[in-house]
Backbone bond lengths (Angstrom), bond angles and torsions (degrees), N, CA, C in turn:
res aa  C-N    CA-C-N  psi(-1)  N-CA   C-N-CA  omega(-1)  CA-C   N-CA-C  phi
1 M - - - 1.469 - - 1.537 109.02 -
2 A 1.332 115.68 138.37 1.473 120.70 -176.90 1.541 109.97 -69.14
3 Q 1.356 113.36 141.72 1.466 121.11 174.66 1.519 113.14 -100.88
4 E 1.335 117.33 -16.56 1.433 121.30 176.74 1.523 109.11 -157.27
5 I 1.336 115.94 159.03 1.454 123.66 178.29 1.518 107.71 -123.00
6 R 1.340 116.08 124.50 1.463 122.33 178.64 1.546 107.68 -111.04
7 I 1.366 115.83 127.63 1.466 121.29 -174.19 1.522 109.03 -117.67
8 T 1.348 115.55 132.82 1.457 122.02 177.65 1.556 107.76 -133.87
9 A 1.317 115.77 131.17 1.446 122.83 176.70 1.541 108.76 -102.16
10 V 1.322 117.46 128.63 1.462 121.92 -177.52 1.512 108.37 -123.01
11 T 1.346 116.57 118.43 1.462 120.38 177.65 1.539 109.16 -98.35
12 V 1.366 112.92 124.25 1.480 119.34 179.25 1.496 108.94 -97.89
13 P 1.344 119.62 115.85 1.460 122.22 -176.28 1.534 111.18 -64.08
14 A 1.350 114.86 153.02 1.474 120.93 174.91 1.502 109.47 -62.68
15 G 1.333 116.99 145.60 1.434 121.82 177.43 1.484 115.57 76.85
16 T 1.344 120.59 19.01 1.446 123.24 174.80 1.508 109.90 -82.82
17 A 1.367 116.50 111.41 1.462 120.27 -171.88 1.526 111.46 -79.56
18 K 1.354 114.32 159.05 1.474 120.37 175.98 1.490 112.20 -61.73
19 T 1.349 116.52 -29.78 1.466 120.42 -178.18 1.519 112.49 -81.86
20 S 1.343 117.41 -4.94 1.467 121.54 179.73 1.539 108.01 -140.81
21 L 1.340 116.24 65.88 1.458 121.93 -175.80 1.508 112.56 -61.47
22 Q 1.345 115.78 143.88 1.455 121.39 172.30 1.537 108.97 -78.37
23 R 1.286 117.60 123.32 1.494 121.77 179.21 1.529 109.64 -105.52
24 T 1.335 116.15 125.53 1.490 122.50 178.52 1.533 106.25 -123.13
25 V 1.350 115.61 116.71 1.478 121.75 -179.65 1.566 107.68 -90.97
26 I 1.351 114.45 132.96 1.458 121.69 -177.86 1.526 108.18 -119.91
27 E 1.317 117.07 114.99 1.482 122.65 -179.48 1.503 109.19 -102.20
28 L 1.350 116.82 118.07 1.460 121.89 -179.61 1.509 112.86 -104.18
29 G 1.340 118.99 -6.50 1.463 119.74 -167.57 1.509 109.83 78.37
30 Q 1.276 117.51 170.69 1.494 122.78 -177.65 1.517 109.91 -63.03
31 R 1.309 117.14 110.45 1.471 123.04 -174.06 1.545 109.10 -147.79
32 N 1.352 114.95 152.61 1.457 120.09 160.11 1.492 108.40 -89.51
33 V 1.319 117.18 126.13 1.470 121.67 176.99 1.536 107.98 -96.43
34 D 1.351 115.16 107.97 1.466 119.92 -175.56 1.506 113.72 -87.15
35 E 1.349 116.09 -23.51 1.473 119.76 -179.31 1.532 108.51 -162.43
36 I 1.342 114.78 147.10 1.476 121.38 175.75 1.506 106.22 -122.41
37 E 1.383 115.90 133.39 1.458 122.04 171.59 1.507 108.52 -117.26
38 V 1.320 116.39 142.28 1.481 121.69 175.59 1.513 108.01 -127.26
39 V 1.350 116.20 124.37 1.492 122.10 177.35 1.521 106.52 -99.13
40 I 1.334 114.38 115.81 1.489 121.38 -179.83 1.549 107.13 -106.45
41 P 1.329 118.90 120.10 1.452 121.05 -174.44 1.520 111.57 -73.75
42 D 1.323 115.58 170.85 1.451 120.04 174.26 1.524 107.50 -83.54
43 G 1.340 116.43 119.54 1.454 119.41 -177.87 1.514 114.82 155.01
44 P 1.374 119.58 -41.95 1.479 118.42 -177.20 1.547 112.50 -60.01
45 R 1.353 115.94 -46.76 1.484 121.72 176.31 1.549 111.66 49.52
46 G 1.311 114.28 52.54 1.465 119.53 174.45 1.553 115.36 89.27
47 E 1.346 115.47 -3.34 1.471 117.26 -178.53 1.508 114.04 -91.23
48 V 1.350 117.32 -10.51 1.449 120.82 -177.13 1.538 108.00 -120.06
49 G 1.351 116.07 131.94 1.457 121.81 176.41 1.529 107.75 -136.19
50 F 1.362 116.69 150.84 1.444 119.18 -176.19 1.558 109.81 -155.65
51 W 1.337 115.68 160.49 1.438 122.76 167.00 1.488 111.06 -136.06
52 I 1.346 117.48 158.98 1.449 124.20 -177.33 1.539 108.89 -116.78
53 G 1.317 118.13 135.68 1.470 120.09 -178.48 1.499 112.06 -158.55
54 S 1.322 116.41 -155.50 1.443 121.95 179.93 1.544 109.06 -157.28
55 G 1.324 117.40 136.40 1.458 121.86 177.47 1.502 113.44 60.29
56 G 1.356 117.65 31.73 1.450 120.91 -179.78 1.527 113.98 82.34
57 T 1.345 117.97 1.62 1.465 121.53 -178.10 1.524 109.21 -106.24
58 Q 1.300 117.71 130.01 1.463 122.82 -179.05 1.518 110.20 -76.25
59 I 1.370 115.28 131.17 1.455 120.52 179.12 1.531 111.63 -114.60
60 I 1.350 116.93 -44.44 1.477 121.69 178.88 1.518 106.67 -124.95
61 P 1.364 118.98 121.67 1.475 126.26 -7.45 1.521 113.10 -72.42
62 H 1.340 115.98 164.77 1.478 119.45 -172.54 1.558 111.17 -67.04
63 D 1.323 117.90 -37.87 1.469 121.93 -174.53 1.503 110.59 -72.35
64 L 1.363 116.45 124.13 1.446 121.16 -179.43 1.499 112.98 -60.61
65 G 1.328 117.14 134.13 1.466 121.12 177.13 1.527 114.04 87.90
66 Q 1.345 117.68 -6.37 1.461 119.29 177.05 1.526 109.54 -91.25
67 F 1.347 116.77 150.64 1.451 122.20 -177.53 1.521 111.24 -125.49
68 I 1.323 116.62 152.24 1.468 122.55 170.06 1.520 108.43 -81.34
69 I 1.323 117.96 120.14 1.457 122.30 -179.37 1.558 105.87 -127.65
70 S 1.346 115.70 118.89 1.457 119.96 -176.20 1.526 109.85 -155.04
71 N 1.333 116.22 174.57 1.473 121.29 -179.13 1.520 108.05 -150.07
72 N 1.337 117.29 130.54 1.461 122.71 174.01 1.529 111.27 54.38
73 E 1.327 114.43 57.96 1.483 121.17 -175.74 1.536 111.60 -148.89
74 V 1.337 115.68 148.23 1.453 121.93 171.98 1.541 106.83 -112.16
75 I 1.347 116.46 117.18 1.472 120.70 -175.83 1.527 108.19 -105.72
76 H 1.374 116.26 136.59 1.460 123.79 178.09 1.498 111.54 -114.67
77 W 1.325 117.49 131.78 1.479 120.99 177.43 1.526 108.02 -127.73
78 P 1.349 119.56 99.87 1.490 119.55 171.09 1.531 108.49 -68.41
79 L 1.334 117.27 139.24 1.474 122.71 -175.56 1.515 109.27 -121.20
80 E 1.315 115.17 159.25 1.455 121.95 176.18 1.509 110.11 -151.35
81 S 1.324 117.28 139.05 1.474 124.90 175.21 1.540 111.11 58.76
82 Q 1.333 117.62 41.56 1.467 121.78 173.12 1.556 109.14 -88.66
83 H 1.330 115.11 168.05 1.466 118.30 177.91 1.523 109.90 -66.99
84 T 1.343 116.53 156.39 1.482 122.14 -174.73 1.530 111.52 -112.37
85 S 1.328 119.15 15.59 1.453 119.05 -178.62 1.530 112.06 -70.98
86 G 1.361 118.08 -20.78 1.446 121.81 -177.93 1.524 114.49 80.12
87 S 1.307 117.99 7.30 1.491 121.68 179.40 1.523 108.62 -99.63
88 W 1.358 116.55 111.00 1.454 123.87 179.86 1.518 109.40 -126.01
89 E 1.289 116.53 167.05 1.474 120.69 177.57 1.525 110.74 -153.29
90 L 1.357 113.86 156.20 1.450 121.86 175.12 1.516 106.85 -124.98
91 Q 1.367 116.73 130.18 1.430 122.42 175.20 1.530 107.46 -119.07
92 A 1.352 116.08 131.51 1.470 119.74 -170.62 1.502 110.64 -146.39
93 Y 1.384 115.46 159.57 1.457 122.50 171.30 1.500 109.12 -125.82
94 N 1.329 118.65 163.21 1.466 125.06 177.45 1.517 106.77 -149.04
95 T 1.329 118.03 102.61 1.443 121.04 -177.86 1.554 111.07 -91.34
96 G 1.323 117.67 4.70 1.442 120.69 -179.22 1.534 112.15 -83.66
97 N 1.333 115.55 -174.33 1.459 123.49 -178.62 1.529 112.74 -98.25
98 F 1.352 118.52 -0.07 1.440 121.67 -177.33 1.547 108.67 -131.84
99 P 1.326 117.89 146.90 1.458 119.42 173.93 1.532 111.66 -71.02
100 H 1.345 117.65 151.88 1.439 121.69 177.53 1.523 108.60 -135.09
101 T 1.307 114.87 144.20 1.492 121.39 -176.71 1.512 110.90 -111.56
102 L 1.339 116.15 126.95 1.468 123.69 174.31 1.508 109.04 -102.80
103 E 1.338 117.80 138.23 1.459 121.62 176.90 1.521 109.40 -108.05
104 L 1.349 116.20 121.79 1.455 121.07 179.34 1.513 109.70 -105.15
105 R 1.330 115.36 131.42 1.489 121.16 178.67 1.511 107.82 -118.29
106 F 1.317 118.98 120.77 1.470 123.79 178.10 1.528 107.74 -105.18
107 L 1.330 117.06 116.44 1.455 122.07 176.47 1.529 107.98 -93.29
108 C 1.334 115.98 111.11 1.457 122.05 -166.87 1.508 111.71 -116.75
109 S 1.327 116.79 156.85 1.437 124.58 167.51 1.522 108.07 -130.29
110 Y 1.329 117.21 154.43 1.469 120.41 -175.65 1.522 109.51 -75.90
111 V 1.310 116.57 146.62 1.463 121.99 176.92 1.520 109.46 -72.91
112 G 1.333 115.83 125.22 1.464 119.76 -179.44 1.520 113.66 66.44
113 S 1.314 118.02 32.71 1.484 120.92 -178.99 1.503 111.22 -64.88
114 A 1.317 114.58 148.79 1.490 120.96 -176.00 1.502 110.30 -73.68
115 P 1.359 119.62 150.07 1.442 122.29 178.29 1.528 112.24 -66.41
116 A 1.263 117.17 161.32 1.453 121.06 -178.44 1.525 111.27 -64.42
117 A 1.318 116.64 144.97 1.462 121.44 -177.31 1.520 111.17 -64.13
118 V 1.338 117.65 149.05 1.459 122.85 178.75 1.535 108.55 -70.74
119 Q 1.338 116.16 130.83 1.453 121.48 -179.26 1.515 110.46 -86.32
120 P 1.352 119.24 137.92 1.467 120.69 177.04 1.511 112.81 -67.37
121 L 1.329 117.63 156.41 1.449 121.56 177.85 1.514 111.61 -70.62
122 T 1.294 115.98 145.65 1.471 121.09 177.10 1.523 110.01 -77.65
123 P 1.356 117.40 162.08 1.513 118.71 177.52 1.527 111.31 -57.23
124 D 1.340 118.33 -38.03 1.459 119.61 -179.10 1.517 110.91 -64.77
125 Q 1.384 116.60 -38.63 1.459 118.61 177.52 1.527 112.22 -65.46
126 L 1.347 115.98 -39.09 1.456 119.67 178.73 1.509 111.67 -65.50
127 A 1.379 116.33 -39.51 1.475 119.56 178.53 1.517 111.42 -64.68
128 A 1.347 117.12 -38.50 1.459 120.65 179.43 1.508 111.17 -66.09
129 A 1.367 117.66 -29.23 1.433 120.72 -176.04 1.542 111.21 -81.09
130 G 1.340 118.41 -10.01 1.461 120.72 -178.19 1.487 113.37 92.39
131 E 1.313 117.44 171.32 1.452 122.91 -176.26 1.560 109.61 -69.02
132 V 1.313 116.06 131.28 1.430 119.66 179.22 1.521 110.84 -68.12
133 G 1.329 117.03 134.94 1.462 121.33 178.96 1.506 114.46 93.59
134 T 1.358 117.53 -5.68 1.487 119.99 179.86 1.538 108.83 -75.30
135 A 1.325 116.15 124.79 1.460 120.32 -177.81 1.522 109.57 -75.98
136 P 1.332 121.39 145.00 1.435 121.88 176.15 1.527 112.31 -70.56
137 P 1.286 119.18 153.75 1.465 119.79 -178.70 1.523 110.09 -67.75
138 D 1.377 114.48 154.89 1.483 119.61 177.74 1.505 110.15 -70.04
139 L 1.316 117.58 137.41 1.458 122.30 178.60 1.515 108.72 -109.70
140 P 1.335 117.12 145.82 1.482 118.94 178.61 1.518 110.19 -64.93
141 Q 1.358 114.67 143.07 1.460 119.45 179.07 1.535 111.60 -74.70
142 L 1.302 116.01 132.36 1.458 120.76 -179.38 1.532 108.96 -82.04
143 P 1.332 114.98 146.02 1.493 118.27 179.38 1.524 109.81 -68.31
144 E 1.348 114.80 149.91 1.457 120.88 177.54 1.508 109.22 -74.36
145 L 1.337 115.20 136.44 1.453 120.50 178.28 1.526 108.69 -97.44
146 P 1.318 117.02 141.26 1.469 118.54 -179.87 1.530 109.66 -68.83
147 A 1.324 113.67 143.15 1.484 119.41 179.03 1.520 109.51 -68.51
148 P 1.321 118.33 131.90 1.462 119.33 179.79 1.515 111.25 -66.25
149 T 1.334 114.13 146.92 1.457 120.29 179.00 1.523 107.42 -108.75
150 L 1.299 117.48 120.99 1.453 122.91 179.96 1.512 110.24 -98.48
151 P 1.325 116.81 139.82 1.479 118.27 178.99 1.522 109.31 -71.00
152 P 1.324 118.51 149.73 1.456 119.39 179.92 1.529 111.98 -64.96
153 I 1.310 116.03 147.56 1.459 121.64 -178.90 1.524 107.19 -95.48
154 P 1.346 118.05 122.51 1.477 118.27 -178.77 1.531 108.71 -69.34
155 S 1.331 114.02 148.25 1.456 120.62 177.89 1.517 110.34 -73.27
156 L 1.322 117.16 147.13 1.469 120.85 -179.55 1.529 109.90 -88.08
157 P 1.289 117.31 143.39 1.496 119.19 177.32 1.505 110.34 -69.16
158 P 1.320 117.89 151.24 1.473 118.81 177.52 1.492 112.00 -63.80
159 I 1.325 115.70 146.12 1.485 122.70 -178.45 1.516 108.26 -102.26
160 A 1.298 117.49 124.72 1.449 121.44 178.05 1.524 109.10 -101.77
161 L 1.347 116.95 123.65 1.460 120.34 178.87 1.522 109.01 -94.37
162 P 1.319 116.45 131.89 1.471 117.89 179.05 1.515 110.18 -69.59
163 G 1.356 116.67 142.62 1.448 121.59 177.57 1.526 111.57 -99.75
164 L 1.287 114.70 162.69 1.451 119.21 177.35 1.523 109.59 -78.44
165 P 1.340 118.26 152.19 1.463 120.73 -179.14 1.528 109.72 -59.34
166 G 1.332 116.21 132.86 1.420 121.60 175.26 1.533 113.82 77.05
167 Q 1.318 116.69 8.29 1.489 119.40 -178.17 1.534 109.52 -101.79
168 A 1.366 114.60 132.84 1.451 120.02 179.46 1.523 109.95 -72.33
169 P 1.340 118.09 155.65 1.471 120.52 178.01 1.512 110.71 -56.07
170 A 1.349 114.43 147.72 1.501 119.00 -177.65 1.500 110.37 -66.92
171 Q 1.309 115.93 138.18 1.461 122.77 178.25 1.502 110.02 -98.17
172 Q 1.300 115.27 154.53 1.468 120.74 176.05 1.518 109.55 -65.52
173 A 1.355 115.52 140.95 1.464 121.07 -178.69 1.512 109.92 -59.01
174 A 1.329 114.91 139.66 1.448 120.82 -179.21 1.512 110.84 -64.88
175 S 1.319 115.86 143.41 1.476 120.04 177.39 1.496 110.33 -71.82
176 S 1.346 113.14 164.68 1.447 118.16 179.72 1.573 108.87 -68.15
177 S 1.348 113.42 162.56 1.454 117.22 -179.00 1.512 110.84 -68.95
178 P 1.384 116.82 159.97 1.470 118.36 178.95 1.485 112.93 -57.83
179 E 1.369 118.75 -33.00 1.467 119.15 178.65 1.495 110.99 -63.46
180 E 1.376 118.81 -41.40 1.452 120.25 -178.73 1.515 111.60 -70.63
181 E 1.367 118.52 -33.64 1.438 120.35 178.05 1.518 111.31 -65.09
182 D 1.331 116.71 -25.96 1.485 120.35 -179.25 1.515 112.16 -88.59
183 M 1.337 118.13 -3.05 1.477 119.33 -175.46 1.513 109.93 -79.76
184 T 1.298 116.08 77.22 1.454 122.42 176.08 1.503 109.91 -106.93
185 G 1.351 115.98 144.67 1.434 120.24 -177.98 1.531 111.17 90.81
186 P 1.331 118.55 -177.32 1.456 120.56 -176.57 1.503 113.87 -61.26
187 V 1.335 116.19 133.62 1.443 123.81 178.58 1.558 108.49 -127.85
188 A 1.332 116.17 135.44 1.443 120.90 178.42 1.525 109.29 -106.46
189 F 1.340 117.78 131.88 1.458 123.99 -179.63 1.504 110.29 -116.48
190 V 1.326 117.61 143.56 1.465 124.69 172.63 1.530 108.27 -133.55
191 H 1.334 117.04 127.54 1.486 121.52 176.83 1.505 107.40 -153.81
192 P 1.369 119.32 130.19 1.453 122.36 -6.80 1.537 112.22 -99.20
193 F 1.306 117.74 161.61 1.475 123.44 169.27 1.506 106.92 -146.15
194 N 1.323 116.99 122.28 1.475 121.58 -175.61 1.508 112.09 57.65
195 G 1.369 117.25 31.46 1.449 121.57 -179.93 1.509 114.31 72.99
196 Q 1.328 118.21 14.76 1.469 121.19 -177.59 1.560 109.79 -130.06
197 S 1.357 114.57 160.83 1.462 121.17 168.81 1.531 107.40 -94.32
198 H 1.308 116.04 149.95 1.452 122.76 -177.66 1.527 109.69 -135.23
199 K 1.346 115.52 143.00 1.479 119.39 172.25 1.517 110.19 -139.58
200 F 1.325 116.38 150.19 1.453 123.09 -173.70 1.527 108.84 -135.39
201 Q 1.344 115.34 143.79 1.475 120.58 177.95 1.531 110.69 -158.88
202 A 1.316 115.21 148.72 1.466 120.82 174.71 1.527 106.76 -109.78
203 R 1.376 116.92 107.94 1.453 120.30 -175.77 1.541 111.46 -103.12
204 Q 1.312 118.74 -31.32 1.450 122.45 -179.97 1.514 110.32 -137.50
205 L 1.355 115.90 139.78 1.458 119.97 -177.81 1.517 110.81 -60.49
206 A 1.364 116.83 -41.38 1.457 120.95 -176.71 1.544 110.03 -67.71
207 T 1.327 117.80 -27.78 1.464 120.71 -177.10 1.536 111.23 -85.92
208 G 1.306 117.87 -46.79 1.462 120.73 -179.83 1.532 110.60 97.07
209 V 1.319 117.52 -152.70 1.467 122.59 -177.06 1.539 108.54 -85.51
210 E 1.339 114.14 125.17 1.456 120.43 -178.93 1.526 110.38 -103.41
211 H 1.336 117.51 145.66 1.469 124.19 -174.56 1.509 108.41 -125.80
212 W 1.377 115.15 125.53 1.462 123.37 170.87 1.520 110.55 -115.65
213 W 1.326 117.19 153.58 1.473 119.35 178.89 1.528 108.45 -142.16
214 Q 1.346 116.30 151.90 1.421 124.12 -171.72 1.553 108.49 -136.44
215 S 1.327 116.04 119.56 1.478 118.31 -176.51 1.524 112.87 -79.10
216 D 1.329 117.91 -32.76 1.488 121.74 -178.11 1.509 109.06 -124.29
217 Q 1.334 116.17 138.74 1.453 121.05 177.99 1.531 109.08 -59.84
218 G 1.292 118.63 126.31 1.447 123.38 -178.69 1.503 113.43 85.52
219 G 1.351 118.83 -4.05 1.434 121.91 179.55 1.517 112.30 -82.87
220 D 1.350 116.11 -176.89 1.476 120.69 -179.18 1.498 110.34 -72.22
221 W 1.308 117.54 145.85 1.492 123.42 174.29 1.514 108.52 -84.09
222 Q 1.319 116.45 135.21 1.470 124.60 175.98 1.535 108.86 -96.69
223 G 1.341 114.63 147.74 1.444 119.60 177.13 1.513 111.00 118.80
224 P 1.367 119.15 -163.78 1.485 120.77 5.52 1.535 113.55 -90.81
225 E 1.330 114.77 158.50 1.471 119.64 165.10 1.553 105.96 -110.33
226 V 1.311 116.12 147.91 1.483 120.76 -179.80 1.502 107.68 -95.98
227 L 1.333 116.09 127.86 1.466 120.14 179.84 1.537 109.80 -65.96
228 P 1.336 118.50 135.92 1.467 121.28 -174.03 1.553 110.09 -64.71
229 G 1.335 113.55 142.22 1.457 119.92 176.46 1.518 115.15 77.05
230 S 1.354 119.15 5.82 1.443 120.66 -179.38 1.530 113.73 -99.70
231 A 1.349 117.49 -19.37 1.454 120.39 -179.66 1.508 111.53 -62.04
232 G 1.341 114.56 131.46 1.486 119.21 178.07 1.519 112.59 77.57
233 K 1.329 118.78 1.43 1.476 119.87 -176.86 1.516 112.78 -115.98
234 V 1.333 117.45 -36.83 1.454 122.21 -176.73 1.518 109.72 -100.40
235 A 1.353 117.21 124.58 1.453 121.53 -174.50 1.509 111.25 -73.06
236 P 1.373 118.78 150.20 1.457 121.26 176.19 1.533 109.33 -59.52
237 G 1.338 114.41 139.62 1.478 119.18 177.88 1.487 114.74 76.38
238 A 1.347 117.28 11.10 1.472 120.20 179.39 1.530 109.62 -68.60
239 P 1.347 118.38 142.34 1.470 118.96 176.44 1.542 109.76 -69.49
240 I 1.345 116.08 134.30 1.470 122.04 -176.68 1.520 109.35 -118.65
241 Y 1.313 116.56 135.42 1.474 122.23 175.93 1.533 108.31 -112.10
242 A 1.323 116.76 123.24 1.464 121.28 -178.89 1.523 108.65 -132.31
243 S 1.346 116.44 140.89 1.466 119.76 -178.82 1.496 108.76 -165.29
244 V 1.362 114.54 162.14 1.462 119.86 165.12 1.509 102.90 -85.69
245 Y 1.378 113.39 98.45 1.447 120.82 -161.66 1.528 111.34 -80.74
246 S 1.361 115.71 -159.85 1.461 121.61 -172.96 1.537 110.89 -55.83
247 V 1.345 117.75 -41.50 1.475 120.20 -179.69 1.524 108.93 -70.03
248 Q 1.335 116.92 120.35 1.472 121.42 -175.31 1.538 110.14 -58.25
249 G 1.376 114.78 127.47 1.461 119.00 176.12 1.519 114.41 73.51
250 Q 1.365 117.35 25.39 1.463 119.06 -179.20 1.537 107.75 -124.30
251 L 1.343 116.56 124.73 1.452 123.73 179.01 1.526 109.40 -82.14
252 Q 1.350 118.62 123.54 1.451 122.39 -174.82 1.545 108.84 -117.35
253 V 1.328 118.47 143.16 1.463 124.15 178.15 1.530 108.42 -135.45
254 W 1.352 116.67 132.04 1.481 122.19 177.82 1.538 107.15 -127.64
255 A 1.318 116.74 145.37 1.460 123.57 175.52 1.508 108.76 -156.45
256 P 1.379 119.01 141.58 1.452 120.05 177.82 1.522 111.91 -72.97
257 L 1.344 117.42 146.01 1.467 120.96 178.65 1.513 109.33 -73.55
258 A 1.342 114.67 153.04 1.455 121.42 -177.70 1.535 112.06 -61.87
259 D 1.339 117.10 -33.33 1.482 119.22 -177.20 1.530 111.60 -91.60
260 N 1.338 118.23 11.62 1.483 122.41 178.43 1.522 113.01 59.32
261 S 1.327 118.51 25.18 1.465 120.34 -179.21 1.507 111.00 -91.01
262 G 1.320 120.24 -4.30 1.450 122.28 -179.08 1.527 110.48 160.97
263 A 1.329 115.17 -147.75 1.478 119.21 -174.59 1.544 108.52 -134.38
264 Y 1.335 113.90 151.85 1.466 122.73 172.25 1.527 108.09 -95.22
265 H 1.341 117.27 135.43 1.456 121.78 -176.85 1.523 108.22 -135.14
266 A 1.339 117.37 128.51 1.440 123.62 177.21 1.503 110.47 -133.13
267 W 1.335 116.23 152.24 1.473 119.28 -179.44 1.531 109.08 -148.87
268 Q 1.338 112.66 155.87 1.477 120.53 -178.42 1.536 108.14 -144.90
269 G 1.337 117.08 125.71 1.447 121.44 -179.69 1.520 112.63 -77.25
270 A 1.313 116.50 161.64 1.479 121.78 -178.54 1.518 109.34 -62.59
271 G 1.328 114.79 131.20 1.477 120.80 175.44 1.507 113.87 76.74
272 A 1.339 119.11 4.85 1.455 121.05 -179.24 1.514 109.57 -119.83
273 G 1.330 116.27 137.55 1.458 119.04 -178.66 1.523 112.78 -91.42
274 T 1.292 119.16 -2.47 1.473 122.15 -176.85 1.521 110.13 -85.11
275 W 1.344 116.74 131.15 1.473 122.48 178.57 1.512 108.60 -100.36
276 G 1.345 115.23 136.98 1.457 122.11 168.53 1.526 108.32 -99.10
277 N 1.311 119.85 152.59 1.473 121.30 -179.14 1.505 110.87 -150.32
278 E 1.325 115.38 159.07 1.452 122.18 176.83 1.538 107.95 -162.14
279 T 1.306 116.82 163.05 1.468 121.08 170.28 1.542 106.62 -117.67
280 V 1.354 114.74 135.20 1.470 120.23 -174.68 1.524 107.89 -128.71
């Protein structure tokens, strides 16, 4: 349930082309956004289109390059598991001859908000519970029951399994790799991306967000590589969100900053080993 509503009005000038979208950045502070409402006035009639996102990445609608186009409507989008940095943006065009204003309403709750206070009992509840301080009546003592004696369980003889001709005795399964033994705390997995599985974790503040990748299911994990710009910024054990996000074929990684000033964001395009990064 939302704890506050933040309202922003965005006026899109006439003659704003699709190739030169107007970008409006909306800073809410660190918040959970539980729902977004957009009030579209009567007037655009197909001349105004927009999308909502963050850090230059389109989130609503999900499909890249698609726009919300409507007239005289209030649209509601309940959200779940979105980033909590509070940095949002609206990008829009207006091919008409008149400016049009869109009203955005962000229904927010505080990050890590405290639970509701305990409510005192009503007089009727106290009366049903009886008088405070009244001692319970004495109950007769039950006789002690003798402890049951169980017969000893005989040990089972060892079982020998026959082996196949020419086969060496079975060996104990190999332990997990040192990287997997160190994977403590939240880990984010993505499969598939570029035909590989990927996992991310922040284990040390000085190291930052570490990235492993696996070409074959059940095979060895390669890495780690440290995502650029994350060392000294992302706290150990920080929750990490990773996905093939709204941009088709682009691997996205989000993690909160150690000083709670925002979020770390990194991305990598399909077939490219170079990571882009920013803090928002």
